[in-house]
C-alpha positions in Angstrom: 8.8 -25.1 -8.2 10.9 -22.3 -6.8 11.4 -20.1 -3.8 12.5 -16.5 -3.1 16.2 -17.3 -3.2 15.7 -18.8 -6.6 13.9 -15.7 -7.8 16.6 -13.4 -6.5 19.3 -15.5 -8.0 17.7 -15.4 -11.4 15.8 -12.1 -10.9 16.3 -10.9 -14.5 14.4 -13.9 -15.9 11.7 -13.9 -13.3 11.2 -10.2 -13.9 10.6 -10.9 -17.6 8.4 -13.9 -17.0 6.1 -12.2 -14.4 5.7 -9.0 -16.4 4.8 -11.1 -19.5 2.5 -13.2 -17.5 0.6 -10.2 -16.1 0.2 -8.7 -19.5 -1.4 -11.9 -20.8 -3.4 -13.1 -17.8 -4.4 -9.7 -16.3 -5.4 -8.1 -19.6 -8.3 -6.2 -18.0 -9.2 -4.8 -14.6 -11.5 -7.7 -13.7 -9.1 -10.5 -14.7 -6.5 -9.4 -12.1 -8.9 -10.5 -9.3 -9.8 -13.9 -10.8 -8.6 -17.1 -9.2 -5.3 -18.5 -10.5 -5.2 -22.1 -11.7 -2.9 -24.8 -13.1 -3.1 -23.4 -16.6 -1.6 -20.1 -15.4 1.1 -22.1 -13.6 2.1 -23.8 -16.8 2.0 -20.5 -18.7 4.4 -19.0 -16.2 6.7 -22.0 -16.4 6.8 -21.6 -20.2 7.4 -17.9 -20.0 10.3 -18.4 -17.5 11.9 -21.1 -19.8 11.5 -18.7 -22.8 13.1 -15.8 -20.8 16.1 -18.0 -20.0 16.5 -19.4 -23.5 16.3 -16.1 -25.2 18.3 -14.3 -22.5 15.5 -11.7 -22.3 15.7 -8.6 -20.1 13.5 -5.7 -19.2 14.4 -2.1 -19.6 12.7 -1.2 -16.2 12.4 -2.6 -12.7 8.9 -4.0 -11.8 8.6 -2.4 -8.4 6.1 0.0 -7.0 7.1 1.4 -3.6 7.5 0.3 0.0 4.4 -1.2 1.6 3.1 -0.2 5.0 3.9 -3.2 7.2 0.5 -3.2 8.9 -1.4 -3.5 5.6 -3.8 -6.4 5.3 -2.0 -8.6 2.8 1.5 -7.7 4.0 0.8 -8.5 7.7 -1.3 -11.6 7.0 0.9 -13.4 4.5 4.6 -13.3 5.5 5.6 -15.3 2.3 3.8 -12.9 0.1 5.4 -10.0 2.0 8.9 -11.3 1.1 8.0 -11.0 -2.6 6.3 -7.7 -2.0 9.5 -6.2 -0.8 10.9 -6.7 -4.4 7.8 -6.6 -6.6 4.5 -4.8 -7.1 1.4 -6.2 -5.5 0.1 -8.2 -8.5 3.5 -9.6 -9.3 4.2 -10.6 -5.7 0.7 -12.2 -5.5 1.6 -14.4 -8.6 5.0 -15.4 -7.4 3.8 -16.2 -3.9 1.0 -18.3 -5.4 3.4 -20.1 -7.7 5.7 -20.9 -4.8 3.1 -21.9 -2.1 -0.2 -22.5 -3.9 -1.7 -19.8 -1.6 -3.6 -17.0 -3.4 -3.9 -13.9 -1.2 -7.0 -12.8 -3.0 -8.7 -16.2 -2.6 -7.4 -17.8 0.7 -10.3 -20.3 0.8 -12.5 -21.9 -1.9 -15.6 -19.9 -0.7 -13.9 -16.7 0.4 -12.2 -13.9 -1.4 -10.3 -11.0 0.2 -9.8 -7.8 -1.8 -8.1 -5.1 0.4 -6.6 -1.9 -0.9 -2.9 -1.9 -0.6 -1.5 0.9 1.5 1.9 2.2 0.6 4.3 3.4 3.2 4.6 6.8 1.4 0.9 7.5 1.8 1.0 6.6 5.5 4.1 8.7 6.0 2.4 11.7 4.2 -0.6 11.5 6.5 1.6 11.3 9.5 3.7 14.3 8.4 0.5 16.3 7.7 -0.8 15.4 11.2 2.5 16.5 12.8 2.3 19.8 11.0 -1.3 20.3 12.2 -0.3 19.5 15.7 2.6 22.0 15.6 0.2 24.7 14.4 -2.3 24.0 17.1 0.5 24.0 19.7 1.8 27.3 18.4 -1.8 28.8 18.7 -2.0 27.5 22.3 1.3 29.0 23.4 1.3 32.1 25.6 3.1 34.1 23.0 0.2 33.5 20.5 -2.4 34.9 23.0 -0.7 38.3 22.8 
């Protein structure tokens, strides 16, 4: 159907289509974890065609922060990770599924994987806090602190 270079070349239209798709298909918290099927693929195709025909555009960029590279989905699915560099978790999941047929939430018919996504900023915040704590401990252990 398409690949990442097609998405980036026509990013404006893919942005519109994936946001509209998510609003329709992921209308409640439970539906965003459901398996995707052929009907959703046809819906996305129709939304993409409509976005191109109407020359639609968004007034925001659908992105939600840099992901920690050792996160479960990001490290397990390199194709998904490419999309995740540009889109939020759910949008990247949909686009990767449309390209490859591989759903990161449901990698096998009898197995589902739901892992929390870890953003780089939260990992960095924890590391920064740990460094500050270590500096405080080191300053308390120094000979000057004993006096």
